[in-house]
mmCIF file of the N, C-alpha and C atoms, coordinates in Angstrom:
data_MODEL
# 
_entry.id   MODEL 
# 
loop_
_atom_site.group_PDB 
_atom_site.id 
_atom_site.type_symbol 
_atom_site.label_atom_id 
_atom_site.label_alt_id 
_atom_site.label_comp_id 
_atom_site.label_asym_id 
_atom_site.label_entity_id 
_atom_site.label_seq_id 
_atom_site.pdbx_PDB_ins_code 
_atom_site.Cartn_x 
_atom_site.Cartn_y 
_atom_site.Cartn_z 
_atom_site.occupancy 
_atom_site.B_iso_or_equiv 
_atom_site.pdbx_formal_charge 
_atom_site.auth_seq_id 
_atom_site.auth_comp_id 
_atom_site.auth_asym_id 
_atom_site.auth_atom_id 
_atom_site.pdbx_PDB_model_num 
ATOM 1   N N  . MET A 1 1  ? 8.188   96.337  1.081   1.00 0.00 ? 1  MET A N  1 
ATOM 2   C CA . MET A 1 1  ? 8.818   96.349  2.282   1.00 0.00 ? 1  MET A CA 1 
ATOM 3   C C  . MET A 1 1  ? 7.446   97.028  3.301   1.00 0.00 ? 1  MET A C  1 
ATOM 4   N N  . ILE A 1 2  ? 7.103   96.724  4.044   1.00 0.00 ? 2  ILE A N  1 
ATOM 5   C CA . ILE A 1 2  ? 5.696   96.776  4.919   1.00 0.00 ? 2  ILE A CA 1 
ATOM 6   C C  . ILE A 1 2  ? 5.875   97.710  5.999   1.00 0.00 ? 2  ILE A C  1 
ATOM 7   N N  . PHE A 1 3  ? 5.519   98.793  6.516   1.00 0.00 ? 3  PHE A N  1 
ATOM 8   C CA . PHE A 1 3  ? 5.851   99.521  7.640   1.00 0.00 ? 3  PHE A CA 1 
ATOM 9   C C  . PHE A 1 3  ? 4.286   99.165  8.458   1.00 0.00 ? 3  PHE A C  1 
ATOM 10  N N  . TYR A 1 4  ? 4.365   99.272  9.405   1.00 0.00 ? 4  TYR A N  1 
ATOM 11  C CA . TYR A 1 4  ? 3.420   99.405  10.501  1.00 0.00 ? 4  TYR A CA 1 
ATOM 12  C C  . TYR A 1 4  ? 3.045   100.941 11.003  1.00 0.00 ? 4  TYR A C  1 
ATOM 13  N N  . ASN A 1 5  ? 1.893   101.256 10.858  1.00 0.00 ? 5  ASN A N  1 
ATOM 14  C CA . ASN A 1 5  ? 1.939   102.514 11.680  1.00 0.00 ? 5  ASN A CA 1 
ATOM 15  C C  . ASN A 1 5  ? 1.326   102.469 12.946  1.00 0.00 ? 5  ASN A C  1 
ATOM 16  N N  . PRO A 1 6  ? 1.232   103.580 13.618  1.00 0.00 ? 6  PRO A N  1 
ATOM 17  C CA . PRO A 1 6  ? 0.895   103.476 15.321  1.00 0.00 ? 6  PRO A CA 1 
ATOM 18  C C  . PRO A 1 6  ? -0.101  102.356 15.676  1.00 0.00 ? 6  PRO A C  1 
ATOM 19  N N  . ALA A 1 7  ? -1.679  102.810 15.106  1.00 0.00 ? 7  ALA A N  1 
ATOM 20  C CA . ALA A 1 7  ? -2.442  102.096 15.114  1.00 0.00 ? 7  ALA A CA 1 
ATOM 21  C C  . ALA A 1 7  ? -2.348  100.384 14.712  1.00 0.00 ? 7  ALA A C  1 
ATOM 22  N N  . GLY A 1 8  ? -1.080  99.908  14.072  1.00 0.00 ? 8  GLY A N  1 
ATOM 23  C CA . GLY A 1 8  ? -0.640  98.513  13.361  1.00 0.00 ? 8  GLY A CA 1 
ATOM 24  C C  . GLY A 1 8  ? -1.055  98.312  12.365  1.00 0.00 ? 8  GLY A C  1 
ATOM 25  N N  . ALA A 1 9  ? -2.022  99.521  11.906  1.00 0.00 ? 9  ALA A N  1 
ATOM 26  C CA . ALA A 1 9  ? -2.158  99.138  10.609  1.00 0.00 ? 9  ALA A CA 1 
ATOM 27  C C  . ALA A 1 9  ? -0.993  98.755  9.190   1.00 0.00 ? 9  ALA A C  1 
ATOM 28  N N  . PRO A 1 10 ? -0.955  98.308  8.589   1.00 0.00 ? 10 PRO A N  1 
ATOM 29  C CA . PRO A 1 10 ? 0.082   98.165  7.402   1.00 0.00 ? 10 PRO A CA 1 
ATOM 30  C C  . PRO A 1 10 ? 0.317   99.023  6.189   1.00 0.00 ? 10 PRO A C  1 
ATOM 31  N N  . GLU A 1 11 ? 1.425   99.601  5.750   1.00 0.00 ? 11 GLU A N  1 
ATOM 32  C CA . GLU A 1 11 ? 1.490   100.445 4.782   1.00 0.00 ? 11 GLU A CA 1 
ATOM 33  C C  . GLU A 1 11 ? 2.621   100.022 3.715   1.00 0.00 ? 11 GLU A C  1 
ATOM 34  N N  . LEU A 1 12 ? 2.673   100.459 2.694   1.00 0.00 ? 12 LEU A N  1 
ATOM 35  C CA . LEU A 1 12 ? 3.274   99.792  1.962   1.00 0.00 ? 12 LEU A CA 1 
ATOM 36  C C  . LEU A 1 12 ? 4.423   100.939 1.734   1.00 0.00 ? 12 LEU A C  1 
ATOM 37  N N  . GLY A 1 13 ? 5.652   99.913  1.969   1.00 0.00 ? 13 GLY A N  1 
ATOM 38  C CA . GLY A 1 13 ? 6.794   101.584 1.529   1.00 0.00 ? 13 GLY A CA 1 
ATOM 39  C C  . GLY A 1 13 ? 7.617   100.552 0.434   1.00 0.00 ? 13 GLY A C  1 
ATOM 40  N N  . CYS A 1 14 ? 8.593   101.528 -0.149  1.00 0.00 ? 14 CYS A N  1 
ATOM 41  C CA . CYS A 1 14 ? 9.486   101.433 -1.469  1.00 0.00 ? 14 CYS A CA 1 
ATOM 42  C C  . CYS A 1 14 ? 10.637  100.385 -0.532  1.00 0.00 ? 14 CYS A C  1 
ATOM 43  N N  . GLU A 1 15 ? 10.819  99.291  -1.212  1.00 0.00 ? 15 GLU A N  1 
ATOM 44  C CA . GLU A 1 15 ? 12.104  98.486  -1.676  1.00 0.00 ? 15 GLU A CA 1 
ATOM 45  C C  . GLU A 1 15 ? 13.249  98.992  -1.788  1.00 0.00 ? 15 GLU A C  1 
ATOM 46  N N  . HIS A 1 16 ? 13.527  99.955  -2.522  1.00 0.00 ? 16 HIS A N  1 
ATOM 47  C CA . HIS A 1 16 ? 14.396  100.779 -2.890  1.00 0.00 ? 16 HIS A CA 1 
ATOM 48  C C  . HIS A 1 16 ? 15.038  101.821 -2.235  1.00 0.00 ? 16 HIS A C  1 
ATOM 49  N N  . CYS A 1 17 ? 13.671  103.105 -1.886  1.00 0.00 ? 17 CYS A N  1 
ATOM 50  C CA . CYS A 1 17 ? 14.356  104.466 -1.208  1.00 0.00 ? 17 CYS A CA 1 
ATOM 51  C C  . CYS A 1 17 ? 14.100  103.931 0.176   1.00 0.00 ? 17 CYS A C  1 
ATOM 52  N N  . GLY A 1 18 ? 12.879  103.249 0.399   1.00 0.00 ? 18 GLY A N  1 
ATOM 53  C CA . GLY A 1 18 ? 12.367  103.211 1.965   1.00 0.00 ? 18 GLY A CA 1 
ATOM 54  C C  . GLY A 1 18 ? 10.987  104.240 2.019   1.00 0.00 ? 18 GLY A C  1 
ATOM 55  N N  . CYS A 1 19 ? 10.947  105.128 1.607   1.00 0.00 ? 19 CYS A N  1 
ATOM 56  C CA . CYS A 1 19 ? 9.784   105.759 1.578   1.00 0.00 ? 19 CYS A CA 1 
ATOM 57  C C  . CYS A 1 19 ? 8.313   105.679 1.258   1.00 0.00 ? 19 CYS A C  1 
ATOM 58  N N  . ARG A 1 20 ? 7.164   105.906 1.828   1.00 0.00 ? 20 ARG A N  1 
ATOM 59  C CA . ARG A 1 20 ? 6.019   105.533 1.867   1.00 0.00 ? 20 ARG A CA 1 
ATOM 60  C C  . ARG A 1 20 ? 5.259   106.021 0.873   1.00 0.00 ? 20 ARG A C  1 
ATOM 61  N N  . TRP A 1 21 ? 5.133   106.899 -0.041  1.00 0.00 ? 21 TRP A N  1 
ATOM 62  C CA . TRP A 1 21 ? 4.919   107.459 -0.643  1.00 0.00 ? 21 TRP A CA 1 
ATOM 63  C C  . TRP A 1 21 ? 5.139   107.074 -2.260  1.00 0.00 ? 21 TRP A C  1 
ATOM 64  N N  . TYR A 1 22 ? 3.242   106.640 -3.032  1.00 0.00 ? 22 TYR A N  1 
ATOM 65  C CA . TYR A 1 22 ? 3.419   106.021 -4.151  1.00 0.00 ? 22 TYR A CA 1 
ATOM 66  C C  . TYR A 1 22 ? 2.377   106.600 -5.076  1.00 0.00 ? 22 TYR A C  1 
ATOM 67  N N  . ASP A 1 23 ? 2.758   106.902 -6.194  1.00 0.00 ? 23 ASP A N  1 
ATOM 68  C CA . ASP A 1 23 ? 1.838   107.279 -7.306  1.00 0.00 ? 23 ASP A CA 1 
ATOM 69  C C  . ASP A 1 23 ? 0.863   106.205 -7.402  1.00 0.00 ? 23 ASP A C  1 
ATOM 70  N N  . ARG A 1 24 ? -0.285  105.899 -7.284  1.00 0.00 ? 24 ARG A N  1 
ATOM 71  C CA . ARG A 1 24 ? -0.972  104.837 -7.678  1.00 0.00 ? 24 ARG A CA 1 
ATOM 72  C C  . ARG A 1 24 ? -1.627  104.960 -8.725  1.00 0.00 ? 24 ARG A C  1 
ATOM 73  N N  . MET A 1 25 ? -1.585  106.103 -9.357  1.00 0.00 ? 25 MET A N  1 
ATOM 74  C CA . MET A 1 25 ? -2.212  105.964 -10.640 1.00 0.00 ? 25 MET A CA 1 
ATOM 75  C C  . MET A 1 25 ? -0.967  105.516 -12.301 1.00 0.00 ? 25 MET A C  1 
ATOM 76  N N  . ASN A 1 26 ? 0.396   105.522 -11.486 1.00 0.00 ? 26 ASN A N  1 
ATOM 77  C CA . ASN A 1 26 ? 1.185   105.184 -12.383 1.00 0.00 ? 26 ASN A CA 1 
ATOM 78  C C  . ASN A 1 26 ? 2.040   103.912 -11.701 1.00 0.00 ? 26 ASN A C  1 
ATOM 79  N N  . ASN A 1 27 ? 1.712   103.590 -10.623 1.00 0.00 ? 27 ASN A N  1 
ATOM 80  C CA . ASN A 1 27 ? 2.134   101.996 -10.007 1.00 0.00 ? 27 ASN A CA 1 
ATOM 81  C C  . ASN A 1 27 ? 3.653   102.895 -9.260  1.00 0.00 ? 27 ASN A C  1 
ATOM 82  N N  . ALA A 1 28 ? 4.205   103.551 -8.917  1.00 0.00 ? 28 ALA A N  1 
ATOM 83  C CA . ALA A 1 28 ? 5.734   103.634 -8.916  1.00 0.00 ? 28 ALA A CA 1 
ATOM 84  C C  . ALA A 1 28 ? 5.433   104.914 -7.608  1.00 0.00 ? 28 ALA A C  1 
ATOM 85  N N  . CYS A 1 29 ? 6.842   104.571 -6.993  1.00 0.00 ? 29 CYS A N  1 
ATOM 86  C CA . CYS A 1 29 ? 7.576   105.268 -5.984  1.00 0.00 ? 29 CYS A CA 1 
ATOM 87  C C  . CYS A 1 29 ? 7.388   106.661 -6.469  1.00 0.00 ? 29 CYS A C  1 
ATOM 88  N N  . TYR A 1 30 ? 6.908   107.944 -5.432  1.00 0.00 ? 30 TYR A N  1 
ATOM 89  C CA . TYR A 1 30 ? 7.444   109.225 -5.655  1.00 0.00 ? 30 TYR A CA 1 
ATOM 90  C C  . TYR A 1 30 ? 8.868   109.476 -5.938  1.00 0.00 ? 30 TYR A C  1 
ATOM 91  N N  . GLU A 1 31 ? 9.533   108.832 -4.501  1.00 0.00 ? 31 GLU A N  1 
ATOM 92  C CA . GLU A 1 31 ? 10.848  109.732 -4.483  1.00 0.00 ? 31 GLU A CA 1 
ATOM 93  C C  . GLU A 1 31 ? 11.760  109.014 -5.673  1.00 0.00 ? 31 GLU A C  1 
ATOM 94  N N  . CYS A 1 32 ? 11.580  107.454 -5.899  1.00 0.00 ? 32 CYS A N  1 
ATOM 95  C CA . CYS A 1 32 ? 12.936  107.313 -6.888  1.00 0.00 ? 32 CYS A CA 1 
ATOM 96  C C  . CYS A 1 32 ? 12.227  106.246 -8.046  1.00 0.00 ? 32 CYS A C  1 
ATOM 97  N N  . GLY A 1 33 ? 10.781  106.316 -8.081  1.00 0.00 ? 33 GLY A N  1 
ATOM 98  C CA . GLY A 1 33 ? 10.357  105.934 -9.621  1.00 0.00 ? 33 GLY A CA 1 
ATOM 99  C C  . GLY A 1 33 ? 10.478  104.295 -9.864  1.00 0.00 ? 33 GLY A C  1 
ATOM 100 N N  . ALA A 1 34 ? 10.467  103.877 -8.628  1.00 0.00 ? 34 ALA A N  1 
ATOM 101 C CA . ALA A 1 34 ? 10.688  102.012 -8.313  1.00 0.00 ? 34 ALA A CA 1 
ATOM 102 C C  . ALA A 1 34 ? 9.379   101.706 -8.798  1.00 0.00 ? 34 ALA A C  1 
ATOM 103 N N  . GLU A 1 35 ? 8.880   100.483 -9.715  1.00 0.00 ? 35 GLU A N  1 
ATOM 104 C CA . GLU A 1 35 ? 7.792   100.387 -9.809  1.00 0.00 ? 35 GLU A CA 1 
ATOM 105 C C  . GLU A 1 35 ? 7.499   99.529  -8.823  1.00 0.00 ? 35 GLU A C  1 
ATOM 106 N N  . VAL A 1 36 ? 5.855   99.197  -8.781  1.00 0.00 ? 36 VAL A N  1 
ATOM 107 C CA . VAL A 1 36 ? 5.510   98.391  -7.271  1.00 0.00 ? 36 VAL A CA 1 
ATOM 108 C C  . VAL A 1 36 ? 5.401   96.974  -7.983  1.00 0.00 ? 36 VAL A C  1 
ATOM 109 N N  . THR A 1 37 ? 5.877   96.347  -7.499  1.00 0.00 ? 37 THR A N  1 
ATOM 110 C CA . THR A 1 37 ? 5.390   94.781  -8.107  1.00 0.00 ? 37 THR A CA 1 
ATOM 111 C C  . THR A 1 37 ? 4.318   94.065  -7.337  1.00 0.00 ? 37 THR A C  1 
ATOM 112 N N  . PRO A 1 38 ? 3.862   93.124  -8.457  1.00 0.00 ? 38 PRO A N  1 
ATOM 113 C CA . PRO A 1 38 ? 2.720   92.155  -7.897  1.00 0.00 ? 38 PRO A CA 1 
ATOM 114 C C  . PRO A 1 38 ? 3.019   91.446  -6.529  1.00 0.00 ? 38 PRO A C  1 
ATOM 115 N N  . GLN A 1 39 ? 4.059   91.002  -6.423  1.00 0.00 ? 39 GLN A N  1 
ATOM 116 C CA . GLN A 1 39 ? 4.401   90.438  -5.416  1.00 0.00 ? 39 GLN A CA 1 
ATOM 117 C C  . GLN A 1 39 ? 4.432   91.361  -4.294  1.00 0.00 ? 39 GLN A C  1 
ATOM 118 N N  . MET A 1 40 ? 4.822   92.570  -4.656  1.00 0.00 ? 40 MET A N  1 
ATOM 119 C CA . MET A 1 40 ? 5.003   93.723  -3.460  1.00 0.00 ? 40 MET A CA 1 
ATOM 120 C C  . MET A 1 40 ? 3.614   93.712  -2.660  1.00 0.00 ? 40 MET A C  1 
ATOM 121 N N  . LEU A 1 41 ? 2.477   93.860  -3.960  1.00 0.00 ? 41 LEU A N  1 
ATOM 122 C CA . LEU A 1 41 ? 1.189   94.108  -3.909  1.00 0.00 ? 41 LEU A CA 1 
ATOM 123 C C  . LEU A 1 41 ? 0.582   92.962  -3.131  1.00 0.00 ? 41 LEU A C  1 
ATOM 124 N N  . ALA A 1 42 ? 0.422   91.678  -3.524  1.00 0.00 ? 42 ALA A N  1 
ATOM 125 C CA . ALA A 1 42 ? 0.258   90.643  -2.864  1.00 0.00 ? 42 ALA A CA 1 
ATOM 126 C C  . ALA A 1 42 ? 0.756   90.455  -1.279  1.00 0.00 ? 42 ALA A C  1 
ATOM 127 N N  . GLU A 1 43 ? 1.857   90.917  -0.740  1.00 0.00 ? 43 GLU A N  1 
ATOM 128 C CA . GLU A 1 43 ? 2.442   91.154  0.722   1.00 0.00 ? 43 GLU A CA 1 
ATOM 129 C C  . GLU A 1 43 ? 2.047   91.804  1.283   1.00 0.00 ? 43 GLU A C  1 
ATOM 130 N N  . TYR A 1 44 ? 1.692   93.030  0.315   1.00 0.00 ? 44 TYR A N  1 
ATOM 131 C CA . TYR A 1 44 ? 0.787   94.110  1.414   1.00 0.00 ? 44 TYR A CA 1 
ATOM 132 C C  . TYR A 1 44 ? -0.845  94.010  1.621   1.00 0.00 ? 44 TYR A C  1 
ATOM 133 N N  . GLU A 1 45 ? -1.710  92.975  1.133   1.00 0.00 ? 45 GLU A N  1 
ATOM 134 C CA . GLU A 1 45 ? -2.740  92.739  0.830   1.00 0.00 ? 45 GLU A CA 1 
ATOM 135 C C  . GLU A 1 45 ? -2.610  91.751  1.737   1.00 0.00 ? 45 GLU A C  1 
ATOM 136 N N  . GLN A 1 46 ? -1.934  90.944  1.614   1.00 0.00 ? 46 GLN A N  1 
ATOM 137 C CA . GLN A 1 46 ? -2.053  89.610  2.795   1.00 0.00 ? 46 GLN A CA 1 
ATOM 138 C C  . GLN A 1 46 ? -1.731  90.277  4.283   1.00 0.00 ? 46 GLN A C  1 
ATOM 139 N N  . ALA A 1 47 ? -0.833  91.461  4.482   1.00 0.00 ? 47 ALA A N  1 
ATOM 140 C CA . ALA A 1 47 ? -0.323  91.607  5.755   1.00 0.00 ? 47 ALA A CA 1 
ATOM 141 C C  . ALA A 1 47 ? -2.169  93.115  6.231   1.00 0.00 ? 47 ALA A C  1 
ATOM 142 N N  . LEU A 1 48 ? -2.628  93.562  4.915   1.00 0.00 ? 48 LEU A N  1 
ATOM 143 C CA . LEU A 1 48 ? -3.803  94.119  5.220   1.00 0.00 ? 48 LEU A CA 1 
ATOM 144 C C  . LEU A 1 48 ? -5.037  92.940  5.898   1.00 0.00 ? 48 LEU A C  1 
ATOM 145 N N  . LYS A 1 49 ? -5.063  91.843  5.225   1.00 0.00 ? 49 LYS A N  1 
ATOM 146 C CA . LYS A 1 49 ? -5.967  90.812  5.729   1.00 0.00 ? 49 LYS A CA 1 
ATOM 147 C C  . LYS A 1 49 ? -5.529  90.193  7.368   1.00 0.00 ? 49 LYS A C  1 
ATOM 148 N N  . ASP A 1 50 ? -4.487  90.367  7.517   1.00 0.00 ? 50 ASP A N  1 
ATOM 149 C CA . ASP A 1 50 ? -3.977  89.682  8.496   1.00 0.00 ? 50 ASP A CA 1 
ATOM 150 C C  . ASP A 1 50 ? -4.110  90.935  10.119  1.00 0.00 ? 50 ASP A C  1 
ATOM 151 N N  . PHE A 1 51 ? -4.196  91.878  9.727   1.00 0.00 ? 51 PHE A N  1 
ATOM 152 C CA . PHE A 1 51 ? -4.477  93.258  10.415  1.00 0.00 ? 51 PHE A CA 1 
ATOM 153 C C  . PHE A 1 51 ? -6.248  93.440  10.387  1.00 0.00 ? 51 PHE A C  1 
ATOM 154 N N  . LEU A 1 52 ? -7.209  93.353  9.354   1.00 0.00 ? 52 LEU A N  1 
ATOM 155 C CA . LEU A 1 52 ? -8.365  93.449  9.605   1.00 0.00 ? 52 LEU A CA 1 
ATOM 156 C C  . LEU A 1 52 ? -8.751  92.114  10.548  1.00 0.00 ? 52 LEU A C  1 
ATOM 157 N N  . ALA A 1 53 ? -8.029  90.650  10.280  1.00 0.00 ? 53 ALA A N  1 
ATOM 158 C CA . ALA A 1 53 ? -8.529  89.850  11.165  1.00 0.00 ? 53 ALA A CA 1 
ATOM 159 C C  . ALA A 1 53 ? -8.162  90.067  12.314  1.00 0.00 ? 53 ALA A C  1 
ATOM 160 N N  . ARG A 1 54 ? -6.915  90.385  12.832  1.00 0.00 ? 54 ARG A N  1 
ATOM 161 C CA . ARG A 1 54 ? -6.746  90.966  14.041  1.00 0.00 ? 54 ARG A CA 1 
ATOM 162 C C  . ARG A 1 54 ? -8.026  91.934  14.989  1.00 0.00 ? 54 ARG A C  1 
ATOM 163 N N  . GLN A 1 55 ? -8.168  92.747  13.937  1.00 0.00 ? 55 GLN A N  1 
ATOM 164 C CA . GLN A 1 55 ? -9.527  93.678  14.639  1.00 0.00 ? 55 GLN A CA 1 
ATOM 165 C C  . GLN A 1 55 ? -10.520 93.058  14.723  1.00 0.00 ? 55 GLN A C  1 
ATOM 166 N N  . GLN A 1 56 ? -10.570 92.335  14.171  1.00 0.00 ? 56 GLN A N  1 
ATOM 167 C CA . GLN A 1 56 ? -12.062 91.574  14.341  1.00 0.00 ? 56 GLN A CA 1 
ATOM 168 C C  . GLN A 1 56 ? -12.284 90.544  15.572  1.00 0.00 ? 56 GLN A C  1 
ATOM 169 N N  . ALA A 1 57 ? -11.262 89.815  15.388  1.00 0.00 ? 57 ALA A N  1 
ATOM 170 C CA . ALA A 1 57 ? -10.645 88.925  16.346  1.00 0.00 ? 57 ALA A CA 1 
ATOM 171 C C  . ALA A 1 57 ? -11.368 89.423  17.964  1.00 0.00 ? 57 ALA A C  1 
ATOM 172 N N  . PRO A 1 58 ? -12.373 88.228  17.992  1.00 0.00 ? 58 PRO A N  1 
ATOM 173 C CA . PRO A 1 58 ? -12.499 88.847  20.467  1.00 0.00 ? 58 PRO A CA 1 
ATOM 174 C C  . PRO A 1 58 ? -11.465 88.474  21.225  1.00 0.00 ? 58 PRO A C  1 
ATOM 175 N N  . GLY A 1 59 ? -11.823 89.787  22.183  1.00 0.00 ? 59 GLY A N  1 
ATOM 176 C CA . GLY A 1 59 ? -10.983 89.759  22.835  1.00 0.00 ? 59 GLY A CA 1 
ATOM 177 C C  . GLY A 1 59 ? -9.736  90.668  22.638  1.00 0.00 ? 59 GLY A C  1 
# 
């Protein structure tokens, strides 16, 4: 699940419980312990690339 903060930047959210807090050392959600899958990370990375492209676009 991807959330967008007020500045429009993507934030990775838990697909299971909806929270936005991840333990990056253990690759899991702090709230429910769900694992962050490679697919979730790929979707987040693409959203981040899209955000950066919009930030760098003229106009």
